[in-house]
N, C-alpha and C positions, 0 to 999 in steps of 0.2 A: 504494499500500499504506499509506503513512504517512498519507495523507488519510483513508482508511477506518479506520485505528486511532484517528485523532483523533475521527472522527465517533462510533465506538463508544464511546470514553471520555466524549465529550460527552454522549451519550445516557445513559450510566451515571450521570453527575453530575446530569443532569436528573431521572432517576428517584429518585436518592437525596434530592435537594432537594425532590422532590414528596411524599415520605413523611415519616417521623418523624426523619430526620437533623437537620434544623434545630432541632428541639426537644430532641434529645439533646445539641446543642452548647451550649445555654443553659438548663441546668436551674434556676439561680437565678431567671432571668427567668420561666420557666414557674411556678415556685412563687409568685412575686410576682403573676403574672396570676391564678393560682388563687385566691389571698387577696383580690385585688381583686374578682373575680366573686363571691366569697362575701359580701363587704361590701356590693356593690351588690345582690345578692339580698336580704339581710337588709333593706337600706334600702327596697327595693320592698315587702317583706312589711309592714314598719312603716307606709308609706304607705297600703297597701291597708287594713290594720287601722284606721288613723285614719279613712279615708273610710268604712269600714262603721260605725264607732262614730258618726261624724258624722251618717250617715243614720238610724241607729237612734235617735239623740237627737232629731233633727227630728221623726221619726214619733212618738215618745213625747210630745214636747212638744205637738204637734198633737192627740193623742188627750186629753191632760190638760186641754187649753184648750177641748175640744169641749163644746158645750152638752148633748149627749146623753149625756155621761159619767155623770151622776147622774140622768138622766131617769126610771129605774125606782124611785127613792127617793121616798117619799111626802113631800109638803111639810110642814114643821113650821110650826105656826101661831106668831105673835108671842108669845102667851101661854105656849105650851110652851117656847119658847126661853128665856124669863125664868125659869122654874122650874128 
């Protein structure tokens, strides 16, 4: 009978530990974890934004250095440039 009761209580403790009880026991730690996750999420967003801007900058630089950028503009003679 005693062993059965110990087994029942052991199972009850296991179920409580598997649920939200551990988090309820350490609310300050949960808040710190939540804040840390927010900080890491923001850092990831910033890193992704920087990578996106870097790629856009590279693409724009490539287009601006392209020979075909001004290909549809007629040539200006040396005489016209001096006027």
